[in-house]
PAVEXZA-343909 format. One line per field, with one value per residue (C-alpha): x, y, z. Coordinates in steps of 0.05 Angstrom, whole numbers, padded with zeros to 5 digits. Example, Ala and Ser with C-alpha at 12.3 -4.5 7.8 and 13.67 -1.06 7.14 Angstrom:
east: 00246 / 00273
north: -00090 / -00021
up: 00156 / 00143
//
This chain:
east: 00346 / 00334 / 00349 / 00407 / 00374 / 00373 / 00313 / 00248 / 00251 / 00188 / 00187 / 00133 / 00167 / 00126 / 00144 / 00087 / 00104 / 00099 / 00039 / 00003 / 00021 / -00003 / -00067 / -00080 / -00071 / -00120 / -00172 / -00177 / -00194 / -00260 / -00276 / -00257 / -00194 / -00176 / -00182 / -00142 / -00088 / -00084 / -00077 / -00023 / 00018 / 00011 / 00038 / 00093 / 00119 / 00136 / 00161 / 00230 / 00243 / 00201 / 00238 / 00306 / 00311 / 00304 / 00288 / 00218 / 00198 / 00128 / 00100 / 00033 / 00000 / 00044 / 00113 / 00161 / 00189 / 00245 / 00253 / 00308 / 00376 / 00386 / 00442 / 00456 / 00416 / 00372 / 00297 / 00277 / 00202 / 00165 / 00093 / 00052 / -00011 / -00065 / -00121 / -00110 / -00162 / -00104 / -00077 / -00142 / -00149 / -00078 / -00086 / -00152 / -00140 / -00064 / -00046 / -00120 / -00129 / -00067 / -00096 / -00162 / -00128 / -00087 / -00146 / -00187 / -00129 / -00118 / -00045 / 00006 / 00065 / 00129 / 00135 / 00081 / 00131 / 00179 / 00125 / 00106 / 00179 / 00186 / 00126 / 00149 / 00222 / 00203 / 00141 / 00153 / 00163 / 00107 / 00056 / 00073 / 00070 / 00007 / -00036 / -00095 / -00152 / -00200 / -00155 / -00146 / -00221 / -00239 / -00187 / -00216 / -00286 / -00267 / -00223 / -00281 / -00328 / -00279 / -00270 / -00342 / -00384 / -00337 / -00344 / -00415 / -00444 / -00485 / -00426 / -00381 / -00428 / -00428 / -00352 / -00348 / -00392 / -00349 / -00284 / -00295 / -00365 / -00335 / -00322 / -00287 / -00259 / -00223 / -00186 / -00172 / -00138 / -00082 / -00080 / -00043 / -00079 / -00098 / -00124 / -00090 / -00102 / -00044 / 00031 / 00070 / 00137 / 00195 / 00256 / 00321 / 00284 / 00250 / 00310 / 00285 / 00246 / 00281 / 00286 / 00237 / 00278 / 00346 / 00331 / 00261 / 00197 / 00185 / 00120 / 00099 / 00138 / 00077 / 00044 / 00107 / 00110 / 00037 / 00039 / 00100 / 00061 / 00002 / 00047 / 00085 / 00020 / -00006 / 00061 / 00063 / -00007 / 00021 / -00036 / -00039 / -00083 / -00152 / -00145 / -00203 / -00185 / -00226 / -00210 / -00235 / -00233 / -00242 / -00216 / -00231 / -00215 / -00141 / -00116 / -00175 / -00166 / -00092 / -00104 / -00153 / -00115 / -00043 / -00049 / -00110 / -00150 / -00223 / -00239 / -00294 / -00282 / -00321 / -00332 / -00379 / -00374 / -00427 / -00382 / -00324 / -00367 / -00395 / -00328 / -00295 / -00348 / -00340 / -00265 / -00275 / -00322 / -00273 / -00219 / -00266 / -00263 / -00334 / -00341 / -00280 / -00291 / -00351 / -00356 / -00401 / -00430 / -00422 / -00394 / -00340 / -00380 / -00437 / -00400 / -00448 / -00447 / -00426 / -00359 / -00339 / -00272 / -00282 / -00219 / -00146 / -00122 / -00144 / -00117 / -00132 / -00093 / -00099 / -00170 / -00154 / -00147 / -00224 / -00237 / -00225 / -00187 / -00252 / -00262 / -00192 / -00205 / -00271 / -00238 / -00188 / -00241 / -00279 / -00215 / -00203 / -00276 / -00268 / -00200 / -00189 / -00161 / -00096 / -00052 / -00084 / -00051 / -00073 / -00037 / -00058 / -00026 / -00042 / -00015 / 00005 / 00030 / 00096 / 00082 / 00099 / 00047 / -00010 / -00073 / -00144 / -00165 / -00144 / -00164 / -00192 / -00139 / -00138 / -00142 / -00197 / -00239 / -00229 / -00205 / -00225 / -00276 / -00265 / -00207 / -00158 / -00087 / -00067 / 00002 / 00035 / 00034 / -00040 / -00057 / -00013 / -00045 / -00115 / -00099 / -00077 / -00138 / -00188 / -00163 / -00154 / -00081 / -00094 / -00052 / 00024 / 00062 / 00100 / 00126 / 00128 / 00150 / 00152 / 00140 / 00139 / 00200 / 00161 / 00102 / 00130 / 00148 / 00079 / 00047 / 00092 / 00072 / -00001 / 00009 / 00042 / -00014 / -00067 / -00036 / -00030 / -00098 / -00150 / -00187 / -00245 / -00291 / -00274 / -00287 / -00349 / -00386 / -00394 / -00386 / -00426 / -00409 / -00337 / -00352 / -00337 / -00263 / -00250 / -00285 / -00246 / -00180 / -00197 / -00215 / -00149 / -00109 / -00142 / -00111 / -00043 / -00045 / -00060 / -00001 / 00047 / 00019 / 00023 / 00089 / 00123 / 00093 / 00121 / 00188 / 00198 / 00176 / 00114 / 00072 / 00092 / 00063 / 00064 / 00049 / 00035 / 00031 / -00002 / -00004 / -00041 / -00009 / 00014 / 00030 / 00101 / 00131 / 00173 / 00164 / 00233 / 00221
north: -00350 / -00274 / -00240 / -00192 / -00152 / -00078 / -00060 / -00087 / -00135 / -00104 / -00031 / 00011 / 00066 / 00127 / 00128 / 00137 / 00071 / 00030 / 00068 / 00051 / -00023 / -00025 / 00011 / -00040 / -00096 / -00064 / -00055 / -00131 / -00140 / -00138 / -00073 / -00103 / -00135 / -00069 / -00031 / -00084 / -00085 / -00010 / -00011 / -00064 / -00029 / 00039 / 00011 / -00034 / 00019 / 00067 / 00022 / 00019 / 00092 / 00091 / 00035 / 00061 / 00027 / -00049 / -00102 / -00121 / -00182 / -00183 / -00246 / -00250 / -00290 / -00256 / -00264 / -00241 / -00171 / -00143 / -00074 / -00041 / -00072 / -00136 / -00136 / -00187 / -00170 / -00119 / -00115 / -00167 / -00175 / -00222 / -00205 / -00258 / -00232 / -00285 / -00246 / -00192 / -00147 / -00130 / -00082 / -00044 / -00039 / -00013 / 00039 / 00066 / 00062 / 00058 / 00029 / 00019 / -00022 / -00063 / -00078 / -00100 / -00145 / -00176 / -00188 / -00223 / -00263 / -00229 / -00221 / -00260 / -00226 / -00259 / -00208 / -00158 / -00117 / -00118 / -00094 / -00037 / -00017 / -00017 / 00029 / 00077 / 00079 / 00095 / 00135 / 00197 / 00159 / 00110 / 00164 / 00207 / 00145 / 00112 / 00173 / 00179 / 00227 / 00176 / 00165 / 00239 / 00251 / 00195 / 00221 / 00291 / 00265 / 00222 / 00277 / 00326 / 00274 / 00259 / 00332 / 00355 / 00292 / 00239 / 00254 / 00275 / 00240 / 00192 / 00177 / 00167 / 00113 / 00079 / 00082 / 00051 / -00007 / -00017 / -00012 / -00041 / -00071 / -00135 / -00202 / -00195 / -00264 / -00235 / -00184 / -00235 / -00277 / -00227 / -00177 / -00189 / -00205 / -00134 / -00124 / -00058 / -00044 / 00006 / 00011 / -00024 / 00001 / -00047 / -00048 / -00087 / -00138 / -00161 / -00145 / -00077 / -00058 / -00112 / -00166 / -00212 / -00208 / -00217 / -00266 / -00290 / -00275 / -00302 / -00315 / -00254 / -00204 / -00168 / -00167 / -00135 / -00082 / -00064 / -00061 / -00016 / 00030 / 00035 / 00051 / 00103 / 00138 / 00138 / 00161 / 00217 / 00236 / 00241 / 00203 / 00187 / 00142 / 00174 / 00213 / 00213 / 00199 / 00213 / 00170 / 00179 / 00112 / 00053 / -00003 / -00065 / -00032 / -00048 / 00021 / 00035 / -00031 / -00019 / 00053 / 00028 / -00035 / -00011 / 00065 / 00068 / 00114 / 00122 / 00121 / 00145 / 00118 / 00130 / 00085 / 00083 / 00008 / -00036 / -00097 / -00062 / -00036 / -00106 / -00141 / -00083 / -00088 / -00163 / -00156 / -00100 / -00144 / -00202 / -00156 / -00135 / -00062 / -00047 / 00004 / 00043 / 00044 / 00068 / 00052 / 00101 / 00087 / 00160 / 00206 / 00250 / 00311 / 00291 / 00290 / 00313 / 00379 / 00344 / 00327 / 00401 / 00409 / 00340 / 00304 / 00303 / 00272 / 00258 / 00201 / 00178 / 00124 / 00123 / 00149 / 00217 / 00185 / 00180 / 00253 / 00289 / 00354 / 00394 / 00374 / 00377 / 00444 / 00422 / 00358 / 00397 / 00448 / 00390 / 00363 / 00433 / 00433 / 00367 / 00377 / 00414 / 00484 / 00466 / 00405 / 00369 / 00333 / 00308 / 00253 / 00235 / 00186 / 00178 / 00152 / 00215 / 00243 / 00281 / 00355 / 00355 / 00301 / 00325 / 00353 / 00360 / 00331 / 00258 / 00214 / 00144 / 00090 / 00019 / 00039 / 00089 / 00043 / -00025 / -00014 / 00054 / 00090 / 00165 / 00166 / 00224 / 00222 / 00286 / 00316 / 00333 / 00407 / 00405 / 00375 / 00424 / 00482 / 00455 / 00444 / 00516 / 00544 / 00496 / 00510 / 00585 / 00579 / 00540 / 00481 / 00480 / 00428 / 00385 / 00331 / 00306 / 00235 / 00195 / 00121 / 00102 / 00057 / 00013 / 00001 / -00047 / -00100 / -00091 / -00105 / -00165 / -00194 / -00185 / -00220 / -00280 / -00286 / -00280 / -00339 / -00380 / -00366 / -00349 / -00405 / -00406 / -00441 / -00390 / -00329 / -00358 / -00359 / -00284 / -00280 / -00339 / -00318 / -00334 / -00409 / -00400 / -00414 / -00361 / -00308 / -00329 / -00326 / -00256 / -00234 / -00260 / -00228 / -00162 / -00164 / -00186 / -00130 / -00081 / -00104 / -00101 / -00035 / 00001 / -00031 / -00007 / 00062 / 00069 / 00038 / 00085 / 00148 / 00156 / 00156 / 00169 / 00156 / 00213 / 00219 / 00290 / 00312 / 00377 / 00409 / 00469 / 00536 / 00549 / 00478 / 00456 / 00422 / 00372 / 00352 / 00369 / 00379
up: -01223 / -01228 / -01293 / -01297 / -01352 / -01337 / -01379 / -01405 / -01463 / -01491 / -01516 / -01549 / -01589 / -01606 / -01679 / -01729 / -01762 / -01698 / -01674 / -01740 / -01733 / -01661 / -01678 / -01733 / -01682 / -01633 / -01687 / -01694 / -01620 / -01583 / -01546 / -01478 / -01505 / -01538 / -01473 / -01434 / -01488 / -01486 / -01410 / -01413 / -01466 / -01431 / -01366 / -01394 / -01441 / -01385 / -01329 / -01360 / -01341 / -01278 / -01241 / -01220 / -01152 / -01144 / -01195 / -01219 / -01260 / -01290 / -01322 / -01358 / -01414 / -01466 / -01434 / -01381 / -01374 / -01331 / -01301 / -01262 / -01251 / -01212 / -01161 / -01107 / -01045 / -01080 / -01073 / -01125 / -01136 / -01183 / -01203 / -01239 / -01274 / -01269 / -01301 / -01354 / -01320 / -01274 / -01326 / -01330 / -01255 / -01249 / -01304 / -01277 / -01203 / -01191 / -01123 / -01105 / -01168 / -01150 / -01081 / -01111 / -01161 / -01105 / -01060 / -01113 / -01139 / -01207 / -01191 / -01149 / -01116 / -01091 / -01035 / -01017 / -00976 / -01034 / -01082 / -01035 / -01029 / -01105 / -01110 / -01056 / -01076 / -01148 / -01130 / -01171 / -01235 / -01221 / -01204 / -01264 / -01308 / -01283 / -01274 / -01320 / -01330 / -01300 / -01239 / -01227 / -01233 / -01185 / -01136 / -01138 / -01126 / -01067 / -01037 / -01039 / -01008 / -00951 / -00935 / -00934 / -00922 / -00895 / -00820 / -00808 / -00747 / -00788 / -00833 / -00773 / -00748 / -00815 / -00817 / -00748 / -00771 / -00832 / -00793 / -00724 / -00717 / -00743 / -00712 / -00645 / -00660 / -00720 / -00677 / -00623 / -00676 / -00689 / -00632 / -00567 / -00502 / -00483 / -00555 / -00572 / -00646 / -00648 / -00651 / -00596 / -00569 / -00575 / -00530 / -00527 / -00485 / -00550 / -00593 / -00614 / -00676 / -00718 / -00666 / -00701 / -00765 / -00733 / -00677 / -00693 / -00655 / -00585 / -00548 / -00508 / -00548 / -00574 / -00506 / -00476 / -00530 / -00523 / -00447 / -00453 / -00500 / -00452 / -00393 / -00434 / -00453 / -00382 / -00352 / -00404 / -00382 / -00310 / -00280 / -00206 / -00163 / -00158 / -00223 / -00272 / -00345 / -00407 / -00468 / -00539 / -00575 / -00527 / -00570 / -00530 / -00463 / -00460 / -00439 / -00393 / -00356 / -00346 / -00323 / -00270 / -00249 / -00248 / -00239 / -00194 / -00240 / -00258 / -00332 / -00378 / -00448 / -00513 / -00573 / -00633 / -00640 / -00609 / -00614 / -00581 / -00524 / -00512 / -00508 / -00470 / -00416 / -00412 / -00402 / -00351 / -00311 / -00314 / -00286 / -00229 / -00251 / -00271 / -00215 / -00241 / -00317 / -00356 / -00431 / -00468 / -00537 / -00557 / -00610 / -00580 / -00603 / -00556 / -00489 / -00435 / -00397 / -00333 / -00365 / -00362 / -00324 / -00294 / -00317 / -00295 / -00360 / -00431 / -00474 / -00544 / -00581 / -00656 / -00660 / -00691 / -00760 / -00759 / -00739 / -00805 / -00816 / -00813 / -00741 / -00710 / -00678 / -00649 / -00623 / -00582 / -00561 / -00528 / -00497 / -00467 / -00443 / -00407 / -00374 / -00310 / -00316 / -00280 / -00272 / -00331 / -00388 / -00457 / -00496 / -00566 / -00615 / -00689 / -00753 / -00790 / -00855 / -00858 / -00866 / -00940 / -00954 / -00910 / -00942 / -00917 / -00984 / -00984 / -01042 / -01035 / -01029 / -01004 / -00931 / -00940 / -00983 / -00951 / -00880 / -00852 / -00896 / -00902 / -00854 / -00857 / -00832 / -00797 / -00792 / -00726 / -00743 / -00762 / -00694 / -00655 / -00692 / -00679 / -00605 / -00598 / -00634 / -00602 / -00532 / -00545 / -00524 / -00460 / -00483 / -00486 / -00526 / -00476 / -00522 / -00594 / -00608 / -00673 / -00663 / -00737 / -00731 / -00683 / -00729 / -00782 / -00729 / -00698 / -00765 / -00779 / -00712 / -00729 / -00795 / -00762 / -00711 / -00764 / -00801 / -00738 / -00708 / -00761 / -00795 / -00842 / -00792 / -00738 / -00780 / -00815 / -00749 / -00756 / -00832 / -00861 / -00932 / -00918 / -00918 / -00992 / -00999 / -01051 / -01010 / -00948 / -00986 / -01010 / -00940 / -00912 / -00968 / -00951 / -00881 / -00905 / -00956 / -00901 / -00858 / -00917 / -00945 / -00878 / -00858 / -00921 / -00912 / -00842 / -00861 / -00921 / -00884 / -00927 / -00863 / -00792 / -00723 / -00673 / -00599 / -00576 / -00504 / -00482 / -00413 / -00386 / -00401 / -00330 / -00308 / -00290 / -00352 / -00311 / -00239 / -00211 / -00137
//
């Protein structure tokens, strides 16, 4: 039964008397124990004021502590600390430390989503509380690295290997049939963005949402039979295949992942479209001279997160270079930060360390500004859409499929080290942490997901005759 206590049962007053007693206790401990005890006390002593929304129960080797106020139906989360190193990780690295502790099993959580919501809903108090000189210093260092070194060409290749040159079997396990690693678009046919929670998921739901997303992007790009499309970020060829098969287009698509290129070309061949789609293992900054003014449309689905703020203007300069001067459209989608949260200096967090090294979430305004500068005013904004509400369900669907389809034997074919059960469990927890972490971020408005459409400056905005 959840406790109805409204505050922690453990307090650490700042009086000189209690400080002296606590210092005496610490002096009897080993250096490591002293540091862990200090981390634990620092965190517990401030959570009482930090948690104002929801109810949090923390259990560790020394007892159980309650924070916030329990009410029926509230977000009620129980955290069980398995290893006391958790406290040190949390003090030094904040949410990154929490993710690491979860992945290696130092902490158990009743609901990852609930824990993320607790963090985001009480973010101001939590961040002010758990900040430390070490955490601020490490954030500053990683932010500077991301800005100035994170997206050089050599680093971009290394990032692609870390992020996507992984087992194709892994991605097959949780993605839908067309293998779009991006936000689907849900309609009433699947019960909307909460259909899986209210009615339960149904087979084919994710496929329908992803096909709808592909068609929405291509219709927004105003493609016609015979049009030539340039795509930055091939994925596994899902959008390119649909553009050629259902819209009659010719596609040049770029990727930095050897594994993606290999599987995309296999799937293109199976679809009988190898004469209509060309997959290039190429950095977008290396597009050839013959691409100049060669394309009717440009599309890019959730690749901009890997470009880096330093290169946004160059990115759109190259899009402008490749698109025809008239009757040409560019559609880009990306996970984004709201304007108030965007910065070109983005510190290392779970996603940037363990999923997409040195990634940088743009904001819609940053991209629109870069498009104007990069194209020297030759792009007009035709549409701005926020698909963030559609992402949490997409992530929930991925989590269900991962549980249903991924096994240790399957994944160990490409990752032999994961034959070890503990390593496999940590690997699987990493993916579930991603789905919960990102899902809470989208649901709470901490991150957004924009689709931007640009047309040439003198093109007709809407075809009305």
